[in-house]
C-alpha positions as CSV (number, residue, x, y, z in Angstrom):
1,X,-0.4,1.2,-24.3
2,X,1.2,4.2,-25.7
3,X,1.7,7.7,-23.8
4,X,-0.5,9.0,-26.5
5,X,-3.3,6.9,-25.3
6,X,-3.4,9.0,-21.9
7,X,-4.1,12.2,-23.7
8,X,-7.9,12.0,-24.5
9,X,-8.6,11.3,-20.8
10,X,-6.3,13.9,-19.6
11,X,-7.7,16.5,-22.1
12,X,-11.2,15.6,-21.2
13,X,-10.5,15.8,-17.4
14,X,-9.0,19.4,-17.9
15,X,-11.7,20.7,-20.3
16,X,-14.3,19.8,-17.6
17,X,-12.7,22.3,-15.5
18,X,-12.8,25.0,-18.0
19,X,-9.3,24.8,-19.4
20,X,-8.3,25.1,-23.0
21,X,-6.1,22.3,-23.6
22,X,-3.3,21.8,-26.3
23,X,-0.6,19.0,-26.5
24,X,3.2,19.1,-27.4
25,X,3.6,22.9,-26.7
26,X,7.3,23.2,-26.9
27,X,8.7,20.6,-24.5
28,X,5.5,20.5,-22.7
29,X,3.5,17.3,-23.3
30,X,0.3,19.1,-22.2
31,X,-0.6,22.7,-21.6
32,X,-3.8,24.0,-20.2
33,X,-4.9,27.6,-19.8
34,X,-8.1,28.8,-18.2
35,X,-8.6,32.7,-18.6
36,X,-5.9,34.7,-17.1
37,X,-4.8,32.0,-14.7
38,X,-1.3,30.6,-15.0
39,X,-1.0,27.8,-17.2
40,X,-1.3,24.1,-16.1
41,X,1.4,21.6,-17.4
42,X,1.0,17.9,-17.5
43,X,3.8,15.6,-18.2
44,X,3.1,11.9,-19.2
45,X,5.0,8.5,-18.9
46,X,3.7,5.0,-18.8
47,X,5.0,4.3,-15.4
48,X,6.2,6.4,-12.4
49,X,10.0,7.0,-13.0
50,X,13.0,9.3,-12.4
51,X,12.8,10.4,-16.1
52,X,9.2,11.5,-15.3
53,X,10.2,13.4,-12.1
54,X,13.1,15.2,-13.8
55,X,10.7,16.0,-16.7
56,X,8.4,17.5,-14.1
57,X,11.1,19.6,-12.3
58,X,12.2,20.9,-15.5
59,X,8.7,22.2,-16.2
60,X,8.7,24.0,-12.9
61,X,11.5,26.2,-14.2
62,X,8.6,27.6,-16.4
63,X,5.5,27.5,-14.6
64,X,4.4,26.7,-11.0
65,X,1.7,24.3,-11.6
66,X,3.0,21.0,-13.1
67,X,1.4,17.5,-12.9
68,X,2.8,14.1,-13.5
69,X,0.4,11.7,-15.1
70,X,0.6,7.8,-15.2
71,X,-1.6,5.0,-16.0
72,X,-3.4,3.8,-12.9
73,X,-2.0,0.4,-11.9
74,X,-4.6,-2.6,-12.9
75,X,-3.7,-4.4,-9.7
76,X,-3.2,-1.5,-7.1
77,X,-0.5,0.9,-6.5
78,X,2.9,-0.5,-5.7
79,X,4.1,-0.9,-2.1
80,X,5.9,2.5,-2.3
81,X,2.7,4.6,-3.3
82,X,3.0,6.6,0.0
83,X,6.7,7.4,-0.9
84,X,5.7,8.4,-4.6
85,X,3.1,10.8,-3.2
86,X,5.7,12.1,-0.4
87,X,8.3,12.8,-3.2
88,X,5.7,14.6,-5.4
89,X,4.5,16.6,-2.5
90,X,8.1,17.5,-1.5
91,X,8.9,18.8,-5.1
92,X,5.6,20.6,-5.4
93,X,4.4,18.4,-8.1
94,X,1.0,17.2,-8.8
95,X,0.1,13.6,-9.4
96,X,-2.6,12.2,-11.9
97,X,-3.6,8.5,-12.6
98,X,-5.3,7.7,-15.9
99,X,-7.6,4.9,-16.4
100,X,-7.7,4.9,-20.2
101,X,-11.3,5.3,-21.5
102,X,-12.6,5.8,-18.0
103,X,-11.2,9.0,-16.7
104,X,-8.6,10.6,-14.5
105,X,-7.9,10.2,-10.8
106,X,-6.3,13.1,-9.1
107,X,-4.0,11.8,-6.3
108,X,-2.2,15.1,-5.4
109,X,-2.3,18.8,-6.4
110,X,0.8,20.9,-6.9
111,X,1.6,23.4,-4.3
112,X,4.5,24.6,-1.8
113,X,5.4,22.0,0.9
114,X,7.2,22.4,4.1
115,X,7.8,19.1,5.8
116,X,7.3,19.0,9.6
117,X,10.4,17.6,11.4
118,X,10.0,14.5,13.4
119,X,12.0,15.7,16.4
120,X,11.2,12.6,18.5
121,X,12.5,10.2,15.9
122,X,15.4,12.5,15.1
123,X,16.4,12.5,18.8
124,X,16.3,8.8,18.8
125,X,18.6,8.5,16.0
126,X,21.1,10.9,17.4
127,X,21.2,9.0,20.8
128,X,21.7,5.8,19.0
129,X,24.6,7.4,17.0
130,X,26.2,9.0,20.3
131,X,25.7,5.8,22.5
132,X,26.8,3.2,19.8
133,X,30.3,1.8,20.3
134,X,32.5,2.2,17.1
135,X,31.1,1.6,13.7
136,X,30.3,-2.2,13.5
137,X,27.8,-2.2,10.5
138,X,28.6,-1.9,6.9
139,X,26.5,0.5,4.9
140,X,24.7,-1.0,1.9
141,X,24.4,-4.5,3.2
142,X,21.1,-6.2,3.3
143,X,19.8,-9.3,5.2
144,X,22.2,-8.9,8.0
145,X,21.5,-8.4,11.6
146,X,22.5,-4.6,12.4
147,X,24.6,-4.0,15.5
148,X,22.5,-1.4,17.6
149,X,23.0,0.1,20.9
150,X,20.5,-2.5,22.3
151,X,22.3,-5.4,20.9
152,X,25.6,-4.2,22.2
153,X,24.0,-3.7,25.7
154,X,22.6,-7.1,25.5
155,X,26.1,-8.6,24.6
156,X,27.5,-6.7,27.6
157,X,24.9,-8.5,29.8
158,X,25.6,-11.9,28.2
159,X,29.3,-11.5,28.6
160,X,28.6,-10.7,32.4
161,X,26.7,-14.1,32.6
162,X,29.2,-16.2,30.8
163,X,30.6,-17.4,34.4
164,X,27.0,-18.3,35.5
165,X,23.8,-16.7,36.6
166,X,23.6,-13.3,38.4
167,X,21.3,-10.7,39.8
168,X,20.1,-8.1,37.4
169,X,21.5,-5.4,39.7
170,X,25.0,-7.1,39.8
171,X,25.0,-7.3,35.9
172,X,23.9,-3.6,35.6
173,X,26.8,-2.4,37.9
174,X,29.3,-4.8,36.3
175,X,28.4,-3.7,32.7
176,X,27.3,0.0,33.2
177,X,24.1,-1.0,31.4
178,X,21.4,0.7,33.7
179,X,18.7,-1.1,31.8
180,X,20.1,-4.6,32.3
181,X,17.3,-6.2,34.4
182,X,14.6,-5.1,32.1
183,X,16.7,-5.9,28.9
184,X,17.2,-9.6,30.2
185,X,13.6,-9.7,31.4
186,X,12.2,-8.7,28.0
187,X,14.8,-11.2,26.4
188,X,14.1,-10.0,22.7
189,X,16.9,-12.2,21.3
190,X,16.3,-15.4,23.4
191,X,19.7,-15.1,25.2
192,X,18.5,-15.0,28.8
193,X,16.5,-17.1,31.2
194,X,15.3,-16.2,34.5
195,X,16.7,-18.5,37.0
196,X,15.0,-17.1,40.1
197,X,13.4,-13.8,41.2
198,X,15.8,-11.2,39.7
199,X,18.5,-13.7,38.8
200,X,19.1,-14.5,35.2
201,X,21.4,-16.9,33.2
202,X,22.2,-17.6,29.7
203,X,20.3,-19.8,27.4
204,X,22.0,-22.0,24.7
205,X,21.4,-19.2,22.1
206,X,23.0,-16.8,24.5
207,X,26.3,-19.0,24.4
208,X,26.2,-19.1,20.8
209,X,25.9,-15.3,20.6
210,X,29.0,-14.9,22.7
211,X,31.0,-17.2,20.1
212,X,29.4,-15.4,17.2
213,X,30.0,-11.9,18.4
214,X,33.4,-12.4,20.0
215,X,35.1,-9.6,18.1
216,X,32.2,-7.1,19.0
217,X,32.6,-8.1,22.6
218,X,36.3,-7.6,22.4
219,X,35.7,-4.1,21.0
220,X,33.0,-3.2,23.6
221,X,35.5,-4.3,26.5
222,X,38.3,-2.3,24.9
223,X,36.2,0.8,24.7
224,X,35.1,0.4,28.3
225,X,38.7,0.0,29.4
226,X,39.6,3.1,27.5
227,X,36.9,5.1,29.1
228,X,38.1,3.9,32.6
229,X,41.7,4.9,31.8
230,X,40.7,8.6,30.9
């Protein structure tokens, strides 16, 4: 397929809406005009790419109504389809999908967009940042377990149980982890085992976790000691 193969369907799509359509007007792939209305610009590529987005943004320096056009995928849109639409919406670009010889699917029209802030999620991230001890993760890594506040709290609880089973309330007081009982009861990591009512001990996995995260546990202990000394 060539980019030129997209043009007949795009032209027919626009003409059906009353536009006069012409190709390769200056740097624009397609320009369409209807009466005294502002022009519509369509930029084409054989796949959605940064080059296409940059092309569309450049045309927005000339006209307000700019569409990006790509062939409709034969096996469905990629997993990041929602991200593609969100990006176009954020930039005020329209999105058209062409099925050569069959027509055009309009996925998004151009227009101004002001995203709504997800205050709940933003607050959750800020709390995670403020409560996390140190900077235990390395940016850009994949396939590794992230050290979160929850995991740090679980390690505190595991360290408290290193000498044997304890009541949840005792662990909470010793570690400063207010949610210790619930955390051990939920046991997301498989580290804790209920020994009796309100009493928890370490599982073999918990013992392994203490060894694997010895450096992190030492860091948490140092941080707690520093707070006490203040």
